[in-house]
Steps between C-alpha positions, in 0.01 A plus 500: 500500500795644700438230760509225243837614368651530849371147578660360183830679579497360849438145366784550244740606778405199711541246213830666402627465859399138506655433163833670612505285813448182287775595261741584781416174668558312181848642463589439854393127478642455158834654551542510869625184668793383281690312766589141459239265639597237754309172534530216755372241239410503128344213319543496125525250211739694285729805519646669208804729561516747208706800387347832437469415131299182582782250444467198726816444706380231747191293558399318821212266446329188602537187284175576299603860410869461453565560126688252287868560425583754225811551281533754215142606562378143421318269755699179548353162575275504805679345801281224649421510872662843531445626857482851642802720446673826399600581155769769413509670153777680311467814290385293194214344697669163521485284813849510665448308817234325698506346843221249527366305801402146416434187700510558870626854463850411378657795318586427127669787320537529126705774338477529125 
């Protein structure tokens, strides 16, 4: 009986040590490397630049994912043949400027 209890205590100590190592490893991996990452190349279809509160400030997107123009939180008429571009937004969430690249990569800029 005494042997059985000692064996169980040994197993508990081993399992506690393994669990402690796993928890410490989790914290090291989760909160450890907080440096900015550097990439040589990134391929994306859309990037949303947001504030801490989730407000969108800028969107970079291909022509399929570029959202239609907005004013006073209302979607305006869809622009036909709208190419890829960047959209900038003000504090109210209205589009305030957009450089677009259309037709042979000529820069067309619209500021509302």
